N, C-alpha and C positions, 0 to 999 in steps of 0.2 A: 679813197679810203671812206669807210662808213662812218657817219656820225649818228651815234645812238641818241634816242630821246625816251622819255618815260611819260606815260599818261596815267597819272595818279587816279583818274576817274574810271579807268577801264575795268577795274576788278581783277585784272590779270597780274599775276605776280611779276616783279621786275625782272627776274632771271629769264622767265618765259617770254617776256617782251623783247629781251635782247636776242634770244634764240629765234624768235619769229621775224625780227628785223634782218638778221643775217640770212634767214632762208628766203625772205622776200627779195633781198638784194641779189642773192644767187639766182633766183627765178627770173628776175628782171634783167639780169646781165650787168648789174651795177657792180657786182663783185665777180672776179674771175680767178681761176686757179692760178696760185702763185701770189695773189694779193695778201697783204698783211692786215690783220685785224688791229685795231687800237690796243695798246697794252692795257693790262688791268689797271695800272696806275693812271694812264690817261682817261680811261672810262670812269674811274672813281673820282677823279679830279673834275671831269666834265658834268657828271650826274650826281655827285655827293651821295654815292651808295656805298654799301659794305663791299670790300674786295671779294669776300666769299660769294656774293651774288654773281659778280662777273666770272669768277672762276667756275662756278656751278653752270653757267650758260655755256662757257667755253668748253667745259668737260662734256656736256650734253652734245654739242656740235661735233666734238671729237669722236664721241661714241657713235654717232650717226655717220661718221666717215666723211664729214664735210670740211673739217679742219684738222690741222696737225700742229701741236705745240712743239717748239724747238727751244729748249731751255736756254735762257740768256739771249736769244734772238727774237722771239716772238711767236705769235700764232698765225698760221698761214692757211689760206683756202686751198684744199686739196681736190674739191669736186665742185661741180656746178649743177644747178637745177634748171638751167635754161634749156630750151628745147628749140625746135624748128619754128615754133610760133612767135619767136622773138622778133622776127622781122614785121609782124603784124602789130606789134605794140605801139609804135609811134603814131599811126593813124588813128587807132583806138583811143590813145591818150589825148589826142587833139580833140576827138569828138566828145570824150568825157569831160575835157575842160570847157568845152562849149556848153554842154549840158549843165555843168556846175554854174557857170555864169548865168544861165537862164534861170536855175533854181534860186540863185541869190537875187536876181532881178524880181523874181516872184515873192520874195520876202522870206524865204527859208534861211534859218541860221545853220551853222555847222551840224548841230545834232540832228536837226530835221532832214538835212541833206543826207547824212549818213544813215538815218533810220529808213528813209525812203529808198535809198540804194540797197541797203541790206534786205529789206523786206521784199523788194522787187526781185533781187537776185535769188533769194530763197525760193520765192514763188515760181520763177522761171526754172530754176534747177529741179524742183519737184515736178514740174509739167514735163521737162525733158526726160526725167527718170521713168515716166510712165510709158 
């Protein structure tokens, strides 16, 4: 089961953070068809947020065809976003952990590591698009 978290500094609305976390878990194979999402009550208790925020996120995911609500039972994953590249994730994850460790040894904090990764990713994506 997914464990949601909120980043208050991100500037992204809480409901959208929940939606993105579910999409990411689906893309990485951490959630599969048939898995149950935490109940609204569980998420509210864990994150101390308004139940309507969770309901809005779950409705959006349902609208996208990724989950289905079953009244009195829960909300279940109905589709996946994982593809054939899933097998390549673990070796890449190991390399990324090594890179992060090197960045920390070089004195970078979390925000600097994230900024470096994002700017490098954007730059590489732009070059590939040309």
